[in-house]
TORKEKE-984831 format. One line per 4 residues: number of its first residue (from 0); their letters; for each residue z, x, y of N, C-alpha, C, CB. Coordinates in pm, 1 decimal. Each point is the difference from the previous one (the first is absolute). Glycine has a CB too. Layout:
<pts>
NUM = A = Z:X:Y:Z:X:Y:Z:X:Y:Z:X:Y; ... $
</pts>
This chain:
<pts>
0 = MSMR = 7085.9:9518.4:4973.1:-57.3:-93.5:-101.1:74.1:-158.7:118.8:11.3:195.4:-333.7; -162.7:-222.8:298.5:-10.3:-129.4:73.7:89.2:-88.1:-87.2:-246.9:29.2:103.5; 295.3:-110.6:-39.5:52.2:-158.2:-17.4:-81.5:-67.5:-74.5:93.3:-16.8:200.6; -239.5:3.4:-237.0:-101.2:-54.1:-89.8:22.4:118.1:-152.9:-202.1:-110.8:247.2 $
4 = SALA = 177.5:183.9:-176.9:-30.2:124.6:-105.6:147.1:-9.5:-85.4:-176.0:191.0:176.8; 278.0:-192.8:-140.6:103.7:-6.3:-100.8:14.4:-135.8:-69.5:113.8:172.1:131.3; -175.8:-235.4:-96.2:18.7:-183.4:-58.7:-109.0:-13.6:-72.9:105.4:-128.4:196.8; -169.1:202.1:-190.5:-112.4:8.4:-147.6:56.2:85.5:-43.1:-221.8:-50.3:41.3 $
8 = AICL = 271.9:159.9:-58.2:49.0:76.1:-96.0:94.0:-70.3:-57.6:-52.2:187.6:95.9; 138.3:-245.8:7.3:161.2:-92.4:-139.5:-106.1:-113.6:-35.8:328.1:2.6:139.8; -421.4:-30.2:-172.0:-47.4:-152.9:-16.8:-62.0:81.4:-145.5:-69.0:-178.1:292.4; -31.7:308.0:-258.5:-86.3:35.3:-149.5:144.0:88.3:-65.2:-334.3:42.2:89.6 $
12 = SLAA = 398.9:-36.4:-70.3:109.7:23.0:-79.1:56.1:-75.5:-62.3:19.1:115.3:106.9; 38.3:-235.7:-61.0:47.9:-103.7:-56.9:-118.8:-49.4:-99.4:166.4:-50.0:206.4; -312.7:-3.7:-142.9:-76.6:-68.9:-143.4:-28.2:136.8:-121.8:-163.3:-219.1:178.6; 164.5:347.6:-127.9:26.9:90.8:-105.3:104.0:-39.3:-126.7:-53.9:156.0:196.7 $
16 = TSVV = 208.3:-157.1:-159.9:111.5:-43.8:-10.9:-84.6:-119.1:-77.0:181.7:103.1:211.4; -199.0:-190.8:-188.1:-17.2:-122.1:-35.4:-104.5:-27.0:-176.7:31.1:-31.5:323.8; -139.7:122.4:-255.0:-97.5:22.2:-149.1:85.3:36.0:-76.7:-208.3:74.9:65.0; 269.0:44.7:-59.2:70.3:86.6:-66.5:99.7:-94.7:-83.0:-35.0:199.7:179.3 $
20 = HTQS = 123.9:-298.2:-103.6:90.8:-88.9:-101.5:-64.8:-60.5:-77.3:147.2:-36.7:127.0; -265.3:-65.5:-29.5:-74.1:-79.2:-77.2:-17.4:39.1:-137.8:-96.5:-53.6:193.3; -23.3:192.7:-212.7:-33.1:58.3:-112.6:112.1:12.4:-94.0:-167.6:105.7:121.4; 281.5:-43.2:-103.2:114.1:66.9:-63.8:55.6:-229.7:-29.2:75.8:393.1:183.1 $
24 = TVVE = -62.4:-446.1:-148.1:8.1:-118.8:-94.0:-82.2:-66.4:-61.6:124.9:-13.2:101.7; -295.2:11.9:-17.7:-75.6:-3.7:-138.0:16.5:70.0:-109.0:-127.0:-48.6:120.1; 148.4:156.4:-106.4:26.9:97.7:-136.6:138.3:-44.2:-78.7:-117.9:221.4:129.3; 183.6:-275.1:-65.2:174.0:-57.0:-35.7:-48.3:-103.2:-67.0:172.5:48.8:203.5 $
28 = LNDA = -268.2:-186.5:-190.0:54.7:-69.7:-27.5:-126.7:-12.8:-107.7:184.6:-74.5:205.8; -345.5:131.6:-191.4:-62.0:23.9:-138.0:88.8:55.3:-83.4:-204.9:29.9:82.5; 302.4:84.9:-94.2:36.0:71.9:-102.8:59.2:-100.1:-96.9:29.8:210.1:136.7; 92.6:-272.7:-20.2:125.4:-144.1:-66.5:-109.7:-77.6:-61.7:218.6:-49.8:206.2 $
32 = GWKL = -345.6:8.5:-128.8:-31.7:-96.5:-86.9:-46.0:11.5:-182.6:-55.8:-62.2:259.8; -10.9:160.9:-224.9:-71.7:46.6:-134.0:122.7:63.6:-111.5:-249.0:70.9:155.5; 395.6:0.5:-148.2:107.9:-5.4:8.2:-2.5:-160.0:-104.3:54.1:178.0:266.2; -22.5:-271.0:-222.1:3.1:-150.5:3.0:-55.3:-61.6:-108.3:-9.1:8.4:218.3 $
36 = LQRG = -121.3:83.5:-208.7:-99.0:-115.4:-107.9:15.0:77.3:-97.1:-193.2:-119.2:123.0; 225.8:225.3:-132.7:-8.9:76.3:-135.2:154.6:-78.1:-74.6:-148.5:289.3:102.9; 285.9:-287.8:-33.8:79.7:-73.3:-60.1:-37.2:-159.9:-21.2:149.6:181.9:88.7; -299.2:-214.3:-34.2:-31.3:-162.6:-52.9:83.3:-72.7:87.8:-40.5:29.4:-257.5 $
40 = ESAR = 84.1:-3.5:407.8:13.3:-47.5:96.2:-92.1:-13.0:54.3:157.1:48.9:-2.5; -254.4:-186.7:-6.2:-106.5:-1.0:88.0:-30.8:-67.5:112.2:-47.0:49.6:-164.6; 151.9:-161.4:171.9:16.4:-66.1:109.8:50.7:59.6:154.1:28.7:-147.1:-200.2; 94.7:221.2:165.8:68.2:106.9:60.4:-88.8:122.0:65.6:177.8:-69.9:-170.5 $
44 = AAKL = -294.0:90.7:73.8:-88.8:106.4:55.6:-79.9:-66.6:71.0:7.1:152.2:-161.8; -97.3:-282.3:99.5:-47.1:-93.1:58.2:-0.4:15.1:178.3:75.6:-125.0:-237.4; 64.7:129.7:297.7:79.0:-3.5:129.7:-36.6:138.0:61.8:206.9:-158.4:-84.3; -127.5:250.2:26.3:-34.5:111.7:67.1:-162.2:53.1:46.7:220.7:35.7:-128.8 $
48 = FAEA = -311.6:-25.2:24.4:-154.1:-7.0:21.1:3.0:-101.4:102.5:-100.4:59.8:-237.1; 105.5:-192.5:243.9:-45.6:-67.3:107.8:32.0:28.2:150.6:1.5:-141.8:-175.8; 156.9:217.9:207.7:64.2:80.9:65.8:-79.9:73.1:42.4:167.5:-20.2:-92.9; -185.7:140.6:26.8:-121.0:113.9:-24.9:-119.1:-45.5:133.5:32.9:23.4:-330.9 $
52 = LTLE = -88.8:-131.9:264.9:-104.5:-54.0:-4.3:-3.3:-39.9:173.0:1.1:-74.7:-292.2; 110.9:57.2:339.4:-62.2:-45.6:175.0:35.3:86.9:-6.2:-2.8:-193.5:131.0; 15.3:326.0:-123.7:57.7:127.8:89.6:-175.8:93.0:-26.6:371.9:12.1:-70.4; -419.6:-55.9:-57.6:-171.2:55.0:-68.6:-33.2:-86.7:-24.3:-3.6:175.6:-98.7 $
56 = PDDP = -76.9:-277.6:124.0:-80.0:-54.3:-82.3:-80.2:5.2:-78.5:50.8:-40.7:101.9; -147.5:187.7:-15.1:-109.4:-5.9:-141.3:34.1:98.1:-69.5:-197.8:-82.0:88.2; 277.5:178.1:-158.3:58.3:82.0:-11.7:-17.7:-63.5:-199.3:159.9:75.4:313.5; -259.8:26.0:-347.8:-63.5:-70.5:-136.5:146.2:36.2:-95.9:-329.5:56.0:23.5 $
60 = VLLF = 371.3:35.5:-15.5:171.9:28.4:-63.0:67.5:-96.0:-51.0:37.2:137.8:150.0; -32.3:-206.0:-40.1:99.9:-119.5:64.4:-52.6:-147.9:-53.4:45.3:148.7:241.5; -232.4:-142.9:-236.9:22.8:-135.9:-35.5:-21.2:23.1:-167.7:-91.9:-139.5:251.8; 56.0:227.0:-293.6:21.8:29.2:-167.3:129.6:-32.1:-61.2:-145.6:184.5:25.3 $
64 = GAGT = 252.9:-128.1:71.6:115.0:3.8:-14.4:45.6:-216.2:-23.1:13.6:323.7:173.3; -77.4:-385.7:-60.8:43.8:-126.1:-0.7:-89.3:-62.7:-86.2:99.4:2.5:214.1; -244.5:68.9:-216.7:-62.1:-142.2:-114.3:75.6:80.2:-174.5:-349.7:-90.9:170.3; 378.4:184.4:-198.6:81.8:29.8:-118.8:192.4:-121.8:13.6:-168.1:344.3:3.0 $
68 = AAHL = 193.0:-352.1:95.4:155.5:-61.9:6.9:-60.2:-145.2:-7.9:172.5:183.7:169.3; -317.4:-210.8:-130.6:-40.7:-179.8:-6.3:-36.5:-1.0:-124.6:-97.4:-72.4:226.4; 59.4:154.8:-318.7:-96.4:-41.2:-118.4:134.3:0.3:-95.4:-284.8:122.5:47.7; 383.4:-37.3:-13.1:122.3:9.9:-104.2:124.9:-150.5:53.1:-34.8:351.1:-26.5 $
72 = GGRP = -69.1:-354.4:117.1:142.5:-122.2:66.3:-133.0:-167.5:-59.0:179.1:190.9:362.3; -255.1:-136.4:-458.1:-68.0:-152.7:-19.0:-81.1:5.1:60.3:139.4:-127.6:-29.6; -203.3:154.8:192.2:-75.0:-72.0:98.4:-99.2:128.6:-26.9:172.6:-170.3:195.2; -300.6:86.6:-291.8:-94.8:108.2:-22.5:-112.4:-46.2:148.5:31.7:35.8:-337.8 $
76 = RDAT = -50.2:-117.0:442.7:-46.3:-24.8:75.1:41.9:67.8:115.9:-44.5:-168.0:-123.6; 155.1:196.7:169.7:76.8:49.2:100.0:-83.6:179.0:-62.8:294.8:-227.3:49.4; -275.7:248.9:-165.5:43.3:109.9:-56.5:-207.4:40.1:46.7:300.9:-55.8:-246.9; -299.6:-12.4:223.8:-209.1:49.2:-47.2:-1.3:20.6:190.3:-177.0:-236.1:-295.3 $
80 = TYLR = 229.2:162.2:371.5:-30.2:1.1:124.4:10.4:147.6:75.7:73.2:-247.6:-19.9; 62.2:303.0:-25.6:62.2:128.3:36.2:-115.0:89.4:-65.8:280.5:-64.5:3.6; -266.9:40.2:-101.9:-76.9:102.4:-73.3:-177.8:58.8:37.1:183.1:-124.9:-178.5; -249.6:-23.4:201.4:-116.7:29.2:58.4:80.0:90.3:157.7:-185.6:-257.0:-134.9 $
84 = RSLE = 248.9:208.8:213.1:-22.0:56.1:134.9:45.7:175.5:-39.2:67.8:-269.5:174.5; -2.1:263.5:-295.3:16.0:135.0:-22.4:-91.8:106.5:-12.6:146.5:-100.5:-75.3; -232.0:13.8:-7.9:-132.9:96.2:-35.4:-72.4:-10.5:114.8:-26.2:-33.0:-245.5; -4.1:-58.4:332.8:-50.4:10.3:116.3:37.6:135.6:92.6:-0.2:-255.9:-34.5 $
88 = HDPT = 100.6:272.5:70.5:25.6:163.5:77.9:34.4:118.3:-116.9:126.6:-122.4:239.4; -129.8:78.3:-367.6:-15.7:107.4:-123.9:-76.5:13.3:-98.9:161.2:-5.7:35.3; -293.2:-82.3:-20.4:-23.8:35.7:-148.4:-3.3:90.8:-71.4:-71.9:-112.5:37.5; 104.4:222.9:-26.9:56.6:104.6:-109.6:131.3:-15.5:-77.8:-113.0:141.5:142.7 $
92 = LTSA = 201.9:-237.2:-71.9:123.0:-27.8:-76.7:-10.0:-122.4:-127.6:119.3:77.0:242.4; -142.4:83.1:-352.2:-23.9:-52.2:-103.3:80.0:-70.2:-82.6:-119.6:138.2:34.5; 282.7:-162.9:-32.4:70.5:-57.0:-63.8:2.9:-164.4:66.8:118.9:249.3:-72.6; -188.3:-245.3:206.8:-3.1:-137.2:52.8:-119.6:-54.2:-54.4:122.2:43.3:208.6 $
96 = SLLF = -187.8:-12.2:-250.4:-154.1:-31.6:-34.3:59.4:-20.1:-112.9:-195.8:126.3:125.6; 236.1:-49.2:-237.5:17.8:-61.1:-124.1:142.8:-173.8:-4.3:-85.8:335.9:-96.8; 150.6:-317.0:215.9:63.7:-155.5:-38.1:-56.8:-98.1:52.9:193.4:69.8:-15.3; -291.0:-22.4:99.6:-96.6:-120.0:51.7:-89.8:-17.3:-116.2:-3.0:51.0:261.4 $
100 = GEIA = -58.0:5.7:-287.7:-41.7:-47.8:-110.7:33.2:-47.7:-150.1:-86.0:104.3:147.6; 229.5:-70.0:-171.6:60.6:-38.8:-115.8:11.5:-180.2:52.4:150.1:281.9:-85.4; -91.0:-330.6:227.0:8.6:-50.6:41.8:-111.3:-128.5:-20.3:139.1:195.4:94.4; -251.6:-112.5:-47.1:-121.3:-129.3:-20.4:-15.0:-5.8:-104.9:-124.1:7.8:157.3 $
104 = YAEG = 89.6:64.3:-288.2:-16.9:-16.0:-76.6:97.3:-141.6:-80.8:-103.8:260.3:58.1; 263.5:-226.9:-67.2:56.4:-100.4:7.0:-43.0:-165.1:38.7:114.1:211.7:23.7; -136.3:-170.4:87.4:-23.7:-140.7:65.8:-126.6:-72.6:-24.0:134.1:83.8:168.1; -208.5:-28.0:-266.3:-113.9:-39.4:-27.4:-127.6:47.4:44.6:134.6:-145.4:-23.5 $
108 = DVAL = -107.6:265.3:122.6:-170.2:6.3:99.6:-7.6:128.1:-89.4:-7.5:-100.7:321.0; -53.5:144.3:-409.8:-24.3:88.1:-74.1:-152.5:89.0:114.9:123.9:-169.2:-285.0; -177.8:86.5:332.4:-112.8:81.8:102.9:116.7:70.9:99.2:-248.7:-198.0:7.9; 362.3:159.6:37.0:34.4:79.2:126.6:21.6:94.5:-35.9:72.4:-123.8:118.3 $
112 = AITT = -12.8:114.1:-277.8:81.1:130.2:-56.2:-56.1:61.5:17.3:99.3:-31.1:-130.3; -202.5:12.5:37.9:-161.0:98.9:1.8:-13.7:52.5:102.9:-129.1:-121.0:-116.2; 91.6:70.8:207.5:-50.8:64.1:95.0:106.4:66.9:105.5:-195.0:-156.8:-49.1; 342.3:147.1:1.9:130.8:86.6:22.6:-10.5:109.5:-34.6:122.3:-144.5:-22.4 $
116 = YERA = -120.8:171.4:-104.8:4.3:101.4:-93.5:-188.4:75.3:23.9:237.6:-160.3:-203.1; -310.5:110.2:215.7:-118.6:92.6:43.5:4.9:68.6:127.3:-126.4:-142.3:-121.3; 179.4:52.3:227.1:57.8:100.9:184.8:74.3:102.7:-30.1:46.7:-191.1:160.3; 48.9:158.0:-296.9:102.0:70.5:31.5:-17.3:160.2:-77.2:145.6:-249.4:34.5 $
120 = LKYA = -237.1:218.8:-129.3:-97.6:140.4:-82.9:-43.7:74.2:114.4:-117.4:-120.8:-216.8; 73.9:71.5:311.2:-16.7:115.2:46.6:12.6:107.0:96.8:-64.7:-112.3:-103.8; 185.3:95.6:65.9:152.9:65.9:81.8:48.9:66.8:-103.9:83.2:-181.4:165.8; -101.2:144.1:-310.0:142.1:4.1:-66.8:-125.4:-18.0:-120.5:283.7:-118.5:159.7 $
124 = PTEL = -422.1:250.7:-193.8:-28.9:-51.8:-107.4:-18.8:36.0:-174.3:-62.6:-67.4:219.4; 234.0:142.0:-223.1:34.4:56.7:-101.0:109.2:-55.0:-13.5:-111.8:178.5:10.6; 133.8:-337.7:14.2:141.9:-51.7:-8.5:-20.6:-64.4:-78.8:91.7:3.6:175.9; -86.6:-2.3:-335.8:14.0:-84.3:-147.6:-10.2:-134.6:56.6:167.2:155.4:-155.1 $
128 = HLTT = 40.0:-182.7:192.0:-27.7:-180.1:-21.9:-111.8:-45.0:76.4:242.4:-59.6:-20.2; -292.7:120.7:94.4:-142.1:-78.6:104.7:-80.6:-51.8:-69.3:-19.8:141.7:160.2; -28.7:18.4:-239.5:-138.6:13.5:-86.6:-4.3:-102.9:-136.8:-9.3:274.6:78.1; 190.9:-261.0:-99.9:19.0:-114.3:-153.1:-31.2:-127.9:33.5:195.2:108.0:-103.7 $
132 = RLAE = -71.3:-185.7:195.6:-29.7:-117.0:14.6:-119.0:-55.6:73.1:211.5:16.6:-32.9; -290.9:68.5:125.9:-115.5:-15.0:33.7:-126.5:-63.2:-94.1:108.7:176.9:132.7; -79.6:-64.1:-239.2:-96.6:-37.5:-128.9:14.0:-71.4:-66.0:-37.3:136.5:-14.7; 201.0:-201.6:5.0:55.3:-119.2:-99.0:-78.7:-124.3:86.5:284.4:106.3:-94.8 $
136 = WRTE = -256.9:-146.1:220.2:-70.6:-83.2:109.2:-120.0:-51.8:-20.1:101.9:117.4:129.9; -149.1:40.6:-130.5:-195.0:-56.9:20.1:-34.7:-67.0:-111.1:-101.9:201.3:117.9; 186.2:-101.7:-234.0:-61.0:-84.6:-131.3:50.9:-179.3:-16.4:16.0:273.0:-138.3; 54.3:-279.3:195.4:54.1:-123.2:9.1:-51.7:-109.9:117.8:189.1:139.3:-104.7 $
140 = ADIH = -230.5:-84.0:213.6:-44.2:-88.0:71.6:-194.8:-28.4:-45.7:239.8:86.8:203.8; -250.8:61.7:-265.1:-132.5:-6.8:-87.7:-31.6:-149.4:-123.5:44.9:305.6:26.3; 47.4:-330.0:-126.1:34.6:-75.8:-55.7:17.7:-135.2:39.3:53.5:179.0:-72.8; 9.8:-232.3:186.5:35.4:-123.0:35.2:-136.3:0.7:156.3:342.3:-10.8:-123.2 $
144 = RDFE = -375.0:91.6:99.4:-121.5:-36.6:138.5:-122.2:-119.3:-41.1:14.2:290.6:83.6; 30.9:-345.9:-261.7:-98.0:-106.5:-0.4:93.6:-154.9:8.8:-194.1:173.3:-160.4; 330.3:-139.1:185.7:108.0:-102.4:-32.1:17.0:-104.4:200.3:174.2:231.9:-271.3; -128.7:-351.4:198.0:19.0:-80.8:136.4:135.3:-6.6:14.1:-196.2:-141.7:-7.1 $
148 = ERRF = 249.9:126.6:123.8:155.1:44.6:23.8:42.1:-159.8:78.2:-19.4:336.3:48.4; 133.5:-434.0:-97.4:47.2:-81.9:42.0:165.8:69.0:1.9:-210.9:-193.0:-77.3; 252.7:133.4:256.5:138.4:48.5:28.9:16.5:-141.5:69.7:9.6:299.1:27.7; 151.5:-341.0:-116.7:89.4:-94.4:58.0:93.1:39.1:44.6:-54.8:-122.1:-107.4 $
152 = DRFR = 114.7:166.0:208.5:130.1:50.8:54.1:47.3:106.3:-44.4:47.6:-183.5:32.6; -5.8:185.9:-138.1:102.5:142.7:-51.4:-112.8:38.4:-157.5:351.4:-105.8:96.8; -429.3:10.8:-99.4:-115.4:111.3:-146.1:-74.4:-35.6:25.7:62.8:37.5:-194.9; -188.2:29.6:98.5:-120.2:37.4:-20.2:-80.0:4.0:-128.0:82.4:95.1:171.1 $
156 = VMFQ = -130.6:-148.3:-162.7:-61.9:-33.0:-184.3:-160.3:55.7:32.3:158.1:-288.4:-103.4; -212.6:356.1:37.3:-161.4:73.0:10.5:-29.2:-96.1:-127.6:1.8:311.3:99.7; -66.4:-352.0:-47.9:-137.3:-59.2:-131.9:-166.2:42.7:19.6:151.9:-242.7:-13.6; -199.5:259.8:-120.8:-148.8:43.1:3.4:-78.9:-142.9:-11.5:37.0:256.0:-124.1 $
160 = GQAD = -149.1:-289.6:213.8:-94.5:-140.4:-21.7:100.7:-132.7:79.4:-127.1:93.6:-290.0; 13.8:-135.8:304.7:64.8:-144.9:85.7:53.7:-97.9:-160.7:-230.4:-19.0:287.9; 177.8:41.1:-407.7:124.5:-48.1:-86.8:129.4:-19.1:13.6:-115.2:77.3:-92.6; 169.7:26.5:182.6:101.2:15.5:-21.9:54.3:-54.0:97.7:-28.2:156.4:-126.2 $
164 = ASLA = -24.1:-189.7:293.2:101.5:-9.0:115.2:72.8:-63.1:-43.1:-99.1:17.8:165.4; 25.8:-155.2:-202.9:156.0:-116.5:-0.4:73.1:11.5:-111.3:-99.5:-184.9:111.2; 109.4:290.4:-195.7:159.6:79.5:-63.2:5.7:19.5:80.9:37.3:92.5:-176.0; -95.1:41.7:241.7:96.0:20.6:91.5:74.6:8.0:79.1:-65.5:3.7:-65.4 $
168 = AQTT = -1.4:-161.1:120.4:58.3:-105.9:145.6:211.6:-39.1:-101.3:-388.5:-213.8:121.6; 293.1:143.1:-245.3:144.8:-27.7:-73.3:106.5:88.4:-56.0:-128.5:-153.6:-47.0; 89.5:237.6:96.2:96.4:123.2:-115.2:84.2:84.5:169.6:-253.4:91.7:-313.8; 159.7:-109.8:392.3:67.6:43.9:115.1:157.2:-143.0:103.3:-326.0:180.5:2.6 $
172 = EMLN = 261.4:-255.1:-58.4:80.0:-83.1:37.8:81.0:-53.6:-52.0:-116.3:-6.7:87.5; 157.9:23.6:-262.3:59.2:-14.2:-56.7:117.1:107.9:8.4:-181.8:-132.7:-92.0; 103.0:225.9:92.9:85.8:171.0:51.9:112.3:-75.9:148.1:-295.0:254.2:-48.7; 212.2:-297.4:130.3:57.7:-5.0:80.8:164.3:-69.8:14.5:-252.8:32.3:42.2 $
176 = TAF = 195.6:-167.6:-146.8:90.3:-91.3:8.5:136.0:68.2:-64.2:-189.0:-197.4:-4.5; 150.2:263.1:-141.7:120.1:22.5:-26.8:75.5:109.8:77.6:-75.3:-90.2:-201.7; 32.2:199.5:257.0:31.3:51.3:64.7:99.1:-50.1:93.4:-181.7:86.1:-68.3 $
</pts>
């Protein structure tokens, strides 16, 4: 065996060992992150998922874990970013779709919630929670179709017709001042 061949063999061996170590580390971080989430320790779990994502940045399960930790930590924008990326890499991950849809709905984006659940139904057509919530949200969307909405910081007021627009403006200002 030539010196060049021996060196190449050593490099391949080290690379294989590094990949196995990296995969093992990612699995350990993922498992530990989910265990922390079960115990309600979202901040610590978020750190573990972030560390694992530095090793495997496109892993849908890690992204889902990071999204879950962000959601439980009260960071819905971060959660939706992670969950969106998770679903881009694996649209069949129903748990990520469920959480993403619920967050979108809670944030007042019923259209996004509906779209998320409709996509998820392609991969999980018998998922009862998806079909039930989707029916509820579609009904709500139909009811609110003729409504106008005024947002002011953290408040949202829905009204029907022009006559209520000034009342909505006064209401949101009063709510914001009181808050």
